[in-house]
MIDOSE-1310 file (N, C-alpha, C; in nm, 2 decimals, decimal comma, always signed):
residues 280
mstp	-2,61/-3,55/-1,07/-2,59/-3,51/-0,93/-2,53/-3,37/-0,92; -2,59/-3,28/-0,85/-2,55/-3,14/-0,85/-2,43/-3,12/-0,75; -2,35/-3,02/-0,78/-2,24/-2,99/-0,70/-2,28/-2,90/-0,58; -2,24/-2,92/-0,46/-2,28/-2,83/-0,35/-2,24/-2,68/-0,38
itaa	-2,33/-2,59/-0,35/-2,30/-2,45/-0,37/-2,23/-2,39/-0,25; -2,10/-2,39/-0,26/-2,01/-2,34/-0,15/-1,98/-2,19/-0,17; -1,93/-2,13/-0,06/-1,89/-1,99/-0,07/-1,78/-1,97/-0,17; -1,69/-2,07/-0,18/-1,58/-2,06/-0,27/-1,63/-2,07/-0,42
lvne	-1,73/-2,15/-0,44/-1,78/-2,16/-0,58/-1,85/-2,03/-0,62; -1,93/-1,97/-0,52/-1,99/-1,84/-0,55/-1,89/-1,73/-0,58; -1,78/-1,73/-0,50/-1,68/-1,63/-0,52/-1,61/-1,65/-0,65; -1,59/-1,77/-0,70/-1,53/-1,80/-0,83/-1,61/-1,74/-0,94
lrqr	-1,74/-1,76/-0,93/-1,83/-1,71/-1,03/-1,83/-1,55/-1,03; -1,83/-1,50/-0,91/-1,82/-1,35/-0,90/-1,70/-1,30/-0,96; -1,58/-1,37/-0,94/-1,46/-1,32/-1,01/-1,47/-1,33/-1,16; -1,54/-1,43/-1,21/-1,55/-1,45/-1,35/-1,65/-1,35/-1,42
tsrp	-1,75/-1,30/-1,34/-1,86/-1,23/-1,40/-1,88/-1,09/-1,34; -1,82/-1,06/-1,23/-1,84/-0,93/-1,16/-1,98/-0,90/-1,12; -2,06/-1,00/-1,11/-2,20/-0,99/-1,07/-2,22/-1,00/-0,92; -2,32/-0,95/-0,86/-2,35/-0,95/-0,71/-2,35/-1,10/-0,67
mmec	-2,33/-1,12/-0,54/-2,32/-1,25/-0,48/-2,45/-1,33/-0,49; -2,56/-1,27/-0,47/-2,69/-1,34/-0,47/-2,72/-1,39/-0,61; -2,69/-1,30/-0,71/-2,71/-1,34/-0,85/-2,63/-1,46/-0,89; -2,50/-1,46/-0,84/-2,41/-1,57/-0,87/-2,46/-1,70/-0,80
knal	-2,51/-1,69/-0,67/-2,56/-1,80/-0,60/-2,68/-1,86/-0,67; -2,77/-1,77/-0,71/-2,89/-1,82/-0,78/-2,86/-1,89/-0,91; -2,76/-1,83/-0,99/-2,72/-1,89/-1,11/-2,66/-2,03/-1,10; -2,58/-2,04/-0,99/-2,52/-2,17/-0,96/-2,63/-2,27/-0,92
veag	-2,73/-2,23/-0,84/-2,83/-2,32/-0,81/-2,91/-2,37/-0,93; -2,94/-2,28/-1,02/-3,01/-2,32/-1,14/-2,92/-2,41/-1,23; -2,79/-2,39/-1,23/-2,70/-2,46/-1,31/-2,65/-2,59/-1,24; -2,70/-2,62/-1,12/-2,66/-2,74/-1,05/-2,51/-2,74/-1,01
gdvk	-2,46/-2,61/-0,98/-2,33/-2,60/-0,93/-2,22/-2,60/-1,04; -2,26/-2,60/-1,17/-2,17/-2,59/-1,28/-2,13/-2,45/-1,31; -2,01/-2,41/-1,28/-1,97/-2,27/-1,29/-1,97/-2,22/-1,43; -1,92/-2,30/-1,52/-1,92/-2,26/-1,66/-2,06/-2,24/-1,72
kaee	-2,15/-2,33/-1,68/-2,29/-2,31/-1,73/-2,36/-2,19/-1,66; -2,33/-2,17/-1,53/-2,38/-2,05/-1,47/-2,33/-1,92/-1,53; -2,20/-1,92/-1,56/-2,15/-1,80/-1,63/-2,21/-1,78/-1,77; -2,23/-1,89/-1,84/-2,30/-1,88/-1,97/-2,44/-1,83/-1,96
dlrk	-2,51/-1,88/-1,86/-2,65/-1,83/-1,83/-2,66/-1,69/-1,80; -2,56/-1,64/-1,72/-2,56/-1,50/-1,69/-2,53/-1,41/-1,81; -2,44/-1,46/-1,89/-2,41/-1,39/-2,01/-2,53/-1,38/-2,11; -2,60/-1,49/-2,12/-2,72/-1,49/-2,20/-2,82/-1,39/-2,16
kggi	-2,83/-1,36/-2,02/-2,92/-1,26/-1,97/-2,87/-1,12/-1,99; -2,75/-1,11/-2,04/-2,69/-0,98/-2,07/-2,64/-0,91/-1,95; -2,61/-0,98/-1,84/-2,57/-0,92/-1,72/-2,42/-0,90/-1,70; -2,34/-0,96/-1,79/-2,20/-0,94/-1,78/-2,13/-0,92/-1,91
aksd	-2,01/-0,87/-1,91/-1,93/-0,86/-2,03/-1,83/-0,98/-2,03; -1,80/-1,03/-2,14/-1,71/-1,14/-2,15/-1,57/-1,10/-2,10; -1,52/-1,18/-2,01/-1,40/-1,14/-1,93/-1,27/-1,13/-2,01; -1,27/-1,19/-2,13/-1,14/-1,18/-2,20/-1,14/-1,06/-2,30
ratg	-1,24/-0,98/-2,30/-1,24/-0,86/-2,39/-1,12/-0,77/-2,35; -1,06/-0,70/-2,45/-0,95/-0,61/-2,42/-1,00/-0,48/-2,36; -0,93/-0,44/-2,25/-0,97/-0,32/-2,19/-0,86/-0,22/-2,21; -0,86/-0,17/-2,34/-0,75/-0,07/-2,38/-0,79/+0,07/-2,36
egri	-0,91/+0,10/-2,31/-0,95/+0,24/-2,29/-0,97/+0,26/-2,14; -1,01/+0,38/-2,09/-1,03/+0,40/-1,95/-1,01/+0,54/-1,92; -0,99/+0,57/-1,79/-0,97/+0,70/-1,74/-0,89/+0,70/-1,61; -0,83/+0,81/-1,58/-0,76/+0,83/-1,45/-0,85/+0,91/-1,36
avyi	-0,86/+0,87/-1,23/-0,94/+0,95/-1,14/-0,85/+0,98/-1,01; -0,89/+1,08/-0,94/-0,81/+1,12/-0,82/-0,91/+1,16/-0,71; -0,86/+1,14/-0,59/-0,94/+1,18/-0,47/-0,85/+1,22/-0,37; -0,87/+1,34/-0,30/-0,79/+1,39/-0,19/-0,89/+1,43/-0,08
dpak	-0,86/+1,38/+0,04/-0,93/+1,42/+0,16/-0,84/+1,51/+0,23; -0,86/+1,65/+0,22/-0,77/+1,74/+0,28/-0,77/+1,74/+0,44; -0,88/+1,69/+0,50/-0,88/+1,68/+0,64/-0,79/+1,57/+0,69; -0,78/+1,46/+0,62/-0,70/+1,35/+0,66/-0,56/+1,35/+0,59
hvga	-0,54/+1,45/+0,50/-0,41/+1,46/+0,43/-0,38/+1,33/+0,36; -0,48/+1,27/+0,29/-0,45/+1,15/+0,22/-0,52/+1,16/+0,08; -0,46/+1,09/-0,02/-0,52/+1,10/-0,15/-0,48/+0,98/-0,23; -0,54/+0,96/-0,35/-0,51/+0,85/-0,43/-0,53/+0,88/-0,58
liev	-0,46/+0,81/-0,66/-0,47/+0,82/-0,81/-0,49/+0,68/-0,86; -0,59/+0,66/-0,95/-0,61/+0,53/-1,00/-0,64/+0,53/-1,15; -0,60/+0,42/-1,21/-0,64/+0,40/-1,35/-0,75/+0,29/-1,36; -0,86/+0,33/-1,42/-0,97/+0,23/-1,43/-0,99/+0,21/-1,58
lces	-0,99/+0,08/-1,62/-0,99/+0,04/-1,76/-1,13/-0,01/-1,81; -1,15/+0,02/-1,94/-1,28/-0,04/-2,00/-1,24/-0,06/-2,15; -1,35/-0,10/-2,22/-1,32/-0,14/-2,36/-1,32/-0,03/-2,46; -1,41/+0,08/-2,44/-1,42/+0,18/-2,55/-1,41/+0,32/-2,50
apva	-1,37/+0,41/-2,58/-1,35/+0,55/-2,54/-1,49/+0,62/-2,50; -1,60/+0,59/-2,57/-1,72/+0,65/-2,53/-1,77/+0,62/-2,39; -1,74/+0,49/-2,35/-1,78/+0,45/-2,22/-1,69/+0,52/-2,11; -1,56/+0,54/-2,15/-1,47/+0,60/-2,06/-1,51/+0,74/-2,02
kgeh	-1,59/+0,81/-2,11/-1,63/+0,94/-2,09/-1,78/+0,95/-2,04; -1,84/+0,83/-2,03/-1,98/+0,83/-1,98/-2,00/+0,85/-1,83; -2,11/+0,90/-1,79/-2,13/+0,94/-1,65/-2,12/+0,82/-1,56; -2,17/+0,70/-1,60/-2,16/+0,59/-1,51/-2,02/+0,55/-1,48
fval	-1,93/+0,55/-1,58/-1,79/+0,51/-1,57/-1,71/+0,62/-1,49; -1,74/+0,74/-1,52/-1,68/+0,85/-1,45/-1,71/+0,84/-1,30; -1,83/+0,82/-1,27/-1,87/+0,81/-1,13/-1,80/+0,69/-1,06; -1,79/+0,58/-1,13/-1,72/+0,46/-1,08/-1,58/+0,49/-1,06
andl	-1,51/+0,55/-1,15/-1,37/+0,58/-1,14/-1,34/+0,67/-1,01; -1,43/+0,77/-1,00/-1,42/+0,86/-0,88/-1,44/+0,78/-0,75; -1,54/+0,69/-0,75/-1,56/+0,61/-0,63/-1,44/+0,52/-0,60; -1,38/+0,47/-0,70/-1,26/+0,38/-0,67/-1,14/+0,46/-0,63
akqv	-1,12/+0,58/-0,67/-1,02/+0,67/-0,62/-1,04/+0,70/-0,48; -1,16/+0,73/-0,44/-1,19/+0,75/-0,30/-1,17/+0,63/-0,22; -1,21/+0,51/-0,27/-1,19/+0,38/-0,20/-1,04/+0,36/-0,17; -0,95/+0,38/-0,27/-0,81/+0,36/-0,25/-0,75/+0,46/-0,15
aleg	-0,80/+0,59/-0,15/-0,75/+0,69/-0,06/-0,79/+0,65/+0,08; -0,91/+0,61/+0,11/-0,96/+0,59/+0,24/-0,93/+0,45/+0,30; -0,92/+0,35/+0,21/-0,89/+0,22/+0,26/-0,76/+0,16/+0,23; -0,68/+0,22/+0,14/-0,54/+0,19/+0,12/-0,51/+0,06/+0,04
attp	-0,59/+0,03/-0,06/-0,56/-0,09/-0,15/-0,44/-0,06/-0,23; -0,36/-0,16/-0,26/-0,24/-0,14/-0,34/-0,24/-0,23/-0,47; -0,34/-0,32/-0,47/-0,35/-0,41/-0,59/-0,50/-0,42/-0,63; -0,52/-0,45/-0,76/-0,66/-0,47/-0,80/-0,73/-0,58/-0,72
eqll	-0,66/-0,69/-0,69/-0,72/-0,80/-0,62/-0,76/-0,75/-0,48; -0,68/-0,68/-0,41/-0,71/-0,63/-0,28/-0,82/-0,54/-0,28; -0,82/-0,45/-0,38/-0,93/-0,35/-0,39/-1,07/-0,42/-0,41; -1,08/-0,51/-0,50/-1,20/-0,58/-0,53/-1,27/-0,65/-0,41
gqkf	-1,19/-0,69/-0,32/-1,24/-0,77/-0,21/-1,28/-0,68/-0,09; -1,25/-0,55/-0,10/-1,28/-0,46/+0,01/-1,43/-0,43/+0,02; -1,48/-0,39/+0,14/-1,61/-0,34/+0,16/-1,61/-0,20/+0,09; -1,72/-0,17/+0,02/-1,73/-0,05/-0,06/-1,76/+0,07/+0,04
vgdp	-1,68/+0,17/+0,04/-1,69/+0,28/+0,14/-1,83/+0,35/+0,12; -1,88/+0,35/+0,00/-2,01/+0,42/-0,02/-2,13/+0,34/+0,03; -2,11/+0,21/+0,05/-2,21/+0,12/+0,11/-2,14/-0,01/+0,16; -2,11/-0,01/+0,29/-2,03/-0,12/+0,35/-2,10/-0,25/+0,35
trtv	-2,23/-0,26/+0,31/-2,29/-0,39/+0,30/-2,26/-0,46/+0,17; -2,18/-0,39/+0,08/-2,15/-0,45/-0,05/-2,00/-0,44/-0,06; -1,94/-0,51/-0,16/-1,80/-0,50/-0,19/-1,77/-0,41/-0,31; -1,65/-0,38/-0,33/-1,61/-0,30/-0,45/-1,64/-0,38/-0,58
qeri	-1,62/-0,51/-0,57/-1,65/-0,60/-0,69/-1,79/-0,58/-0,73; -1,88/-0,57/-0,63/-2,02/-0,56/-0,66/-2,05/-0,42/-0,72; -1,98/-0,32/-0,67/-2,00/-0,18/-0,72/-1,96/-0,18/-0,87; -1,85/-0,24/-0,90/-1,81/-0,25/-1,04/-1,91/-0,33/-1,12
gdvi	-1,96/-0,44/-1,06/-2,05/-0,53/-1,13/-2,18/-0,46/-1,17; -2,22/-0,36/-1,09/-2,34/-0,28/-1,12/-2,33/-0,21/-1,25; -2,21/-0,15/-1,26/-2,18/-0,07/-1,38/-2,16/-0,15/-1,50; -2,10/-0,27/-1,49/-2,09/-0,36/-1,60/-2,23/-0,41/-1,64
gvir	-2,32/-0,43/-1,55/-2,45/-0,47/-1,58/-2,53/-0,36/-1,66; -2,50/-0,24/-1,64/-2,57/-0,13/-1,71/-2,50/-0,11/-1,85; -2,37/-0,11/-1,85/-2,29/-0,07/-1,97/-2,27/-0,19/-2,07; -2,26/-0,31/-2,01/-2,23/-0,43/-2,09/-2,09/-0,43/-2,15
eamk	-1,99/-0,37/-2,07/-1,85/-0,38/-2,12/-1,77/-0,43/-2,00; -1,66/-0,49/-2,04/-1,56/-0,53/-1,94/-1,49/-0,41/-1,88; -1,47/-0,41/-1,75/-1,39/-0,30/-1,69/-1,33/-0,35/-1,56; -1,22/-0,29/-1,53/-1,14/-0,33/-1,41/-1,05/-0,22/-1,37
pgrm	-1,01/-0,23/-1,24/-0,91/-0,13/-1,19/-0,77/-0,17/-1,24; -0,69/-0,07/-1,27/-0,55/-0,09/-1,31/-0,45/-0,05/-1,21; -0,36/+0,04/-1,24/-0,26/+0,09/-1,14/-0,33/+0,18/-1,04; -0,27/+0,19/-0,92/-0,33/+0,27/-0,82/-0,21/+0,31/-0,72
vrlq	-0,23/+0,43/-0,66/-0,13/+0,47/-0,56/-0,20/+0,56/-0,46; -0,15/+0,55/-0,34/-0,20/+0,63/-0,23/-0,09/+0,70/-0,16; -0,11/+0,84/-0,14/-0,01/+0,92/-0,08/-0,07/+0,99/+0,04; +0,02/+1,02/+0,14/-0,02/+1,09/+0,26/+0,07/+1,22/+0,27
gqlg	+0,00/+1,33/+0,31/+0,08/+1,45/+0,33/+0,00/+1,57/+0,27; +0,08/+1,67/+0,24/+0,03/+1,79/+0,17/+0,02/+1,75/+0,02; -0,10/+1,75/-0,04/-0,12/+1,69/-0,17/-0,19/+1,79/-0,27; -0,15/+1,78/-0,39/-0,22/+1,85/-0,50/-0,25/+1,75/-0,61
syvh	-0,33/+1,79/-0,71/-0,37/+1,69/-0,82/-0,41/+1,77/-0,94; -0,41/+1,70/-1,05/-0,47/+1,74/-1,17/-0,51/+1,62/-1,26; -0,63/+1,62/-1,32/-0,67/+1,52/-1,41/-0,71/+1,60/-1,54; -0,66/+1,56/-1,65/-0,70/+1,62/-1,78/-0,85/+1,60/-1,80
hdgs	-0,90/+1,70/-1,88/-1,05/+1,70/-1,89/-1,11/+1,58/-1,95; -1,03/+1,50/-2,03/-1,09/+1,38/-2,08/-1,05/+1,25/-2,00; -0,99/+1,28/-1,88/-0,95/+1,17/-1,80/-0,83/+1,08/-1,84; -0,77/+1,12/-1,95/-0,66/+1,04/-2,01/-0,53/+1,04/-1,93
igvl	-0,50/+1,15/-1,86/-0,38/+1,17/-1,78/-0,41/+1,23/-1,65; -0,34/+1,19/-1,54/-0,36/+1,25/-1,41/-0,24/+1,25/-1,33; -0,23/+1,34/-1,24/-0,11/+1,35/-1,16/-0,15/+1,37/-1,01; -0,08/+1,31/-0,92/-0,09/+1,33/-0,78/+0,05/+1,37/-0,72
lqve	+0,05/+1,49/-0,65/+0,18/+1,55/-0,61/+0,18/+1,56/-0,46; +0,29/+1,53/-0,40/+0,31/+1,54/-0,25/+0,42/+1,64/-0,23; +0,40/+1,74/-0,14/+0,50/+1,84/-0,11/+0,51/+1,86/+0,04; +0,62/+1,92/+0,08/+0,64/+1,96/+0,22/+0,63/+2,11/+0,23
gnnp	+0,57/+2,16/+0,33/+0,55/+2,31/+0,35/+0,42/+2,34/+0,42; +0,42/+2,46/+0,47/+0,30/+2,50/+0,55/+0,20/+2,57/+0,46; +0,07/+2,53/+0,47/-0,04/+2,60/+0,40/-0,01/+2,62/+0,25; +0,02/+2,51/+0,18/+0,05/+2,52/+0,04/-0,07/+2,58/-0,04
dpqv	-0,04/+2,67/-0,14/-0,14/+2,73/-0,22/-0,19/+2,62/-0,32; -0,32/+2,59/-0,31/-0,38/+2,49/-0,40/-0,36/+2,52/-0,55; -0,36/+2,65/-0,58/-0,34/+2,68/-0,73/-0,19/+2,65/-0,77; -0,10/+2,67/-0,68/+0,04/+2,64/-0,71/+0,06/+2,49/-0,73
lrdv	+0,00/+2,41/-0,64/+0,00/+2,27/-0,66/-0,06/+2,22/-0,79; -0,17/+2,28/-0,82/-0,24/+2,24/-0,94/-0,16/+2,28/-1,06; -0,10/+2,39/-1,06/-0,01/+2,44/-1,17/+0,11/+2,34/-1,19; +0,17/+2,30/-1,08/+0,28/+2,21/-1,09/+0,23/+2,07/-1,14
cmhi	+0,12/+2,03/-1,10/+0,06/+1,90/-1,15/+0,03/+1,91/-1,30; -0,02/+2,03/-1,35/-0,04/+2,05/-1,49/+0,09/+2,05/-1,57; +0,19/+2,11/-1,51/+0,32/+2,11/-1,57/+0,37/+1,96/-1,58; +0,36/+1,88/-1,48/+0,40/+1,74/-1,49/+0,33/+1,67/-1,60
tatr	+0,20/+1,69/-1,61/+0,11/+1,63/-1,71/+0,17/+1,66/-1,85; +0,21/+1,79/-1,87/+0,26/+1,83/-2,00/+0,40/+1,79/-2,03; +0,49/+1,79/-1,93/+0,63/+1,77/-1,96/+0,68/+1,63/-1,93; +0,61/+1,55/-1,86/+0,65/+1,41/-1,83/+0,79/+1,40/-1,77
piaa	+0,82/+1,46/-1,66/+0,95/+1,44/-1,60/+0,97/+1,30/-1,56; +1,10/+1,25/-1,56/+1,12/+1,11/-1,52/+1,16/+1,10/-1,37; +1,18/+1,22/-1,30/+1,21/+1,22/-1,16/+1,19/+1,36/-1,10; +1,17/+1,36/-0,97/+1,15/+1,49/-0,91/+1,28/+1,57/-0,89
rree	+1,39/+1,49/-0,85/+1,52/+1,55/-0,83/+1,63/+1,47/-0,91; +1,75/+1,53/-0,93/+1,85/+1,47/-1,00/+1,90/+1,34/-0,94; +1,90/+1,33/-0,81/+1,95/+1,21/-0,74/+1,86/+1,10/-0,75; +1,73/+1,12/-0,80/+1,64/+1,02/-0,82/+1,64/+0,96/-0,96
vpae	+1,72/+1,02/-1,05/+1,73/+0,96/-1,18/+1,82/+0,83/-1,17; +1,78/+0,72/-1,22/+1,86/+0,60/-1,21/+2,00/+0,61/-1,26; +2,09/+0,56/-1,19/+2,24/+0,57/-1,22/+2,27/+0,53/-1,36; +2,20/+0,42/-1,41/+2,23/+0,37/-1,54/+2,18/+0,47/-1,65
vvek	+2,07/+0,54/-1,62/+2,03/+0,65/-1,71/+2,13/+0,76/-1,72; +2,18/+0,80/-1,61/+2,28/+0,91/-1,61/+2,41/+0,86/-1,68; +2,45/+0,74/-1,66/+2,57/+0,69/-1,73/+2,55/+0,68/-1,88; +2,43/+0,64/-1,92/+2,40/+0,64/-2,06/+2,40/+0,77/-2,13
ekei	+2,35/+0,88/-2,06/+2,35/+1,01/-2,11/+2,49/+1,07/-2,12; +2,58/+1,03/-2,02/+2,72/+1,07/-2,03/+2,79/+1,01/-2,15; +2,76/+0,88/-2,17/+2,81/+0,81/-2,28/+2,77/+0,87/-2,42; +2,64/+0,91/-2,42/+2,59/+0,98/-2,55/+2,66/+1,11/-2,56
akaq	+2,67/+1,19/-2,46/+2,73/+1,32/-2,46/+2,88/+1,31/-2,51; +2,95/+1,22/-2,46/+3,09/+1,20/-2,50/+3,10/+1,16/-2,65; +3,01/+1,07/-2,69/+3,01/+1,03/-2,84/+2,97/+1,15/-2,93; +2,88/+1,24/-2,88/+2,84/+1,35/-2,96/+2,96/+1,45/-2,97
iand	+3,03/+1,47/-2,86/+3,15/+1,56/-2,86/+3,26/+1,51/-2,95; +3,28/+1,37/-2,94/+3,39/+1,31/-3,02/+3,36/+1,32/-3,17; +3,23/+1,32/-3,21/+3,19/+1,32/-3,35/+3,17/+1,46/-3,41; +3,19/+1,56/-3,32/+3,17/+1,70/-3,37/+3,31/+1,75/-3,41
pkna	+3,33/+1,78/-3,54/+3,46/+1,83/-3,58/+3,50/+1,96/-3,51; +3,41/+2,04/-3,46/+3,44/+2,16/-3,40/+3,52/+2,14/-3,27; +3,51/+2,02/-3,22/+3,58/+1,99/-3,09/+3,72/+1,93/-3,11; +3,76/+1,91/-3,23/+3,89/+1,86/-3,26/+4,00/+1,95/-3,20
gkpa	+4,09/+1,89/-3,13/+4,21/+1,97/-3,08/+4,18/+2,04/-2,95; +4,06/+2,04/-2,90/+4,02/+2,11/-2,77/+4,08/+2,03/-2,66; +4,13/+2,10/-2,55/+4,19/+2,03/-2,44/+4,08/+1,95/-2,36; +4,13/+1,85/-2,29/+4,04/+1,76/-2,22/+3,95/+1,83/-2,12
nile	+4,00/+1,94/-2,05/+3,91/+2,00/-1,95/+3,80/+2,08/-2,01; +3,82/+2,13/-2,14/+3,71/+2,20/-2,21/+3,61/+2,10/-2,25; +3,66/+1,98/-2,30/+3,56/+1,88/-2,35/+3,48/+1,83/-2,23; +3,54/+1,82/-2,11/+3,47/+1,78/-1,99/+3,36/+1,88/-1,95
kiae	+3,39/+2,01/-1,97/+3,29/+2,11/-1,94/+3,17/+2,10/-2,04; +3,21/+2,07/-2,17/+3,10/+2,06/-2,27/+3,01/+1,94/-2,23; +3,07/+1,83/-2,19/+2,99/+1,71/-2,15/+2,90/+1,74/-2,03; +2,96/+1,82/-1,93/+2,88/+1,86/-1,82/+2,76/+1,95/-1,86
gklk	+2,78/+2,03/-1,96/+2,67/+2,12/-2,01/+2,56/+2,04/-2,07; +2,60/+1,93/-2,15/+2,50/+1,85/-2,21/+2,42/+1,77/-2,10; +2,49/+1,73/-2,00/+2,42/+1,65/-1,89/+2,32/+1,75/-1,82; +2,37/+1,87/-1,80/+2,28/+1,97/-1,73/+2,16/+2,00/-1,82
tffa	+2,17/+2,00/-1,95/+2,06/+2,02/-2,04/+1,96/+1,90/-2,03; +2,02/+1,78/-2,02/+1,94/+1,66/-2,00/+1,85/+1,67/-1,87; +1,92/+1,71/-1,76/+1,84/+1,73/-1,63/+1,73/+1,83/-1,65; +1,77/+1,94/-1,71/+1,67/+2,05/-1,73/+1,55/+2,01/-1,81
envl	+1,56/+1,91/-1,89/+1,45/+1,86/-1,98/+1,37/+1,75/-1,91; +1,44/+1,68/-1,81/+1,38/+1,56/-1,76/+1,35/+1,55/-1,61; +1,41/+1,64/-1,53/+1,40/+1,64/-1,39/+1,31/+1,76/-1,34; +1,20/+1,73/-1,27/+1,10/+1,82/-1,24/+1,15/+1,96/-1,19
idqp	+1,23/+1,96/-1,08/+1,27/+2,09/-1,02/+1,36/+2,16/-1,11; +1,43/+2,10/-1,21/+1,52/+2,17/-1,30/+1,45/+2,21/-1,43; +1,33/+2,17/-1,45/+1,26/+2,21/-1,57/+1,21/+2,35/-1,57; +1,22/+2,42/-1,68/+1,16/+2,56/-1,69/+1,00/+2,54/-1,67
fvkd	+0,94/+2,62/-1,58/+0,80/+2,61/-1,56/+0,72/+2,65/-1,68; +0,63/+2,56/-1,72/+0,56/+2,58/-1,85/+0,48/+2,72/-1,85; +0,44/+2,77/-1,74/+0,36/+2,90/-1,74/+0,45/+3,02/-1,73; +0,58/+2,99/-1,70/+0,68/+3,10/-1,69/+0,82/+3,05/-1,70
strt	+0,87/+3,04/-1,82/+0,99/+2,97/-1,85/+1,12/+3,05/-1,80; +1,10/+3,17/-1,74/+1,21/+3,24/-1,68/+1,25/+3,18/-1,55; +1,17/+3,09/-1,49/+1,21/+3,03/-1,37/+1,18/+2,88/-1,37; +1,25/+2,80/-1,29/+1,23/+2,66/-1,29/+1,12/+2,62/-1,19
vgql	+1,07/+2,50/-1,20/+0,97/+2,45/-1,11/+1,02/+2,45/-0,97; +1,15/+2,42/-0,95/+1,21/+2,43/-0,82/+1,21/+2,57/-0,76; +1,24/+2,67/-0,85/+1,23/+2,81/-0,80/+1,09/+2,85/-0,77; +0,99/+2,80/-0,84/+0,85/+2,83/-0,82/+0,81/+2,78/-0,68
lqta	+0,85/+2,65/-0,65/+0,82/+2,59/-0,53/+0,89/+2,66/-0,41; +1,01/+2,69/-0,43/+1,09/+2,76/-0,33/+1,03/+2,89/-0,29; +0,98/+2,97/-0,39/+0,91/+3,10/-0,36/+0,79/+3,08/-0,28; +0,72/+2,96/-0,30/+0,60/+2,93/-0,23/+0,62/+2,86/-0,10
glkv	+0,75/+2,85/-0,06/+0,78/+2,78/+0,06/+0,76/+2,63/+0,06; +0,78/+2,57/-0,05/+0,74/+2,43/-0,07/+0,86/+2,35/-0,12; +0,86/+2,22/-0,09/+0,96/+2,12/-0,15/+0,88/+2,00/-0,20; +0,92/+1,96/-0,32/+0,85/+1,84/-0,37/+0,90/+1,71/-0,30
vrfv	+0,81/+1,63/-0,26/+0,84/+1,50/-0,20/+0,83/+1,39/-0,30; +0,72/+1,38/-0,37/+0,70/+1,28/-0,47/+0,59/+1,32/-0,56; +0,59/+1,27/-0,68/+0,48/+1,28/-0,77/+0,45/+1,15/-0,85; +0,33/+1,12/-0,88/+0,29/+1,01/-0,97/+0,21/+1,06/-1,08
rykv	+0,25/+1,02/-1,20/+0,18/+1,05/-1,33/+0,13/+0,93/-1,40; +0,00/+0,92/-1,42/-0,06/+0,81/-1,49/-0,12/+0,86/-1,62; -0,09/+0,78/-1,73/-0,16/+0,80/-1,86/-0,23/+0,67/-1,89; -0,35/+0,67/-1,93/-0,43/+0,55/-1,96/-0,35/+0,46/-2,06
gevq	-0,33/+0,33/-2,02/-0,27/+0,24/-2,11/-0,12/+0,25/-2,12; -0,05/+0,34/-2,05/+0,09/+0,36/-2,06/+0,16/+0,26/-1,97; +0,26/+0,20/-2,02/+0,34/+0,10/-1,94/+0,46/+0,18/-1,88; +0,47/+0,16/-1,75/+0,57/+0,23/-1,68/+0,68/+0,13/-1,63
């Protein structure tokens, strides 16, 4: 006796296979409502990638709509490096970045269920399923973020790293924003401003600085106020290495990123940096 083909059953098979709704429904009909058999039948036809394959490769994509002052950065994962560089996957990643920017998804699950902005008669899940059907690899959206305001971006040529930057200011120079994003890509700051560095990180750095001072024979016998200034200098160096506006600008180390932005009449609000596979 066959199991009734309900919408929930079709959706379950779609989640397992990333295939279009009608393909899933037809497979379930042929399999008498047996989800596992339907999945196996679709796999035999070569239409899906096995869902438990590792997706350790991928690329970062960005989309900014200057008219709406909205943008998004997304990590899209796949199995192999060649696929991550292929035209089908690159186009998919760009589509998903646009989707997040315009529709505002915050999780992969939410994103997959949305109507695809490029064709509202279909879902994002179906858009991804089309590419899976061509490439025969598992792929899925990973981290994503959406920002609103004055935005700039940069994605490395191989798609491995990307940055989305939000600033305050009138008529920001796109090249300045791109340069700052490239700087963030290269230097990996942990915060935009000193006050955004977690308190426990600052305390740990103070502890390390004091230990270094105590273990340096050159500091023996120095008064406490001098040792305190040495510790402050070490903390200042830490901030200059790890805080965006305090970092020397990579294209001109005679000034900081903060000074570059100030000259351009800008203030950093927030930045997000993604590297494929990196745990944050």
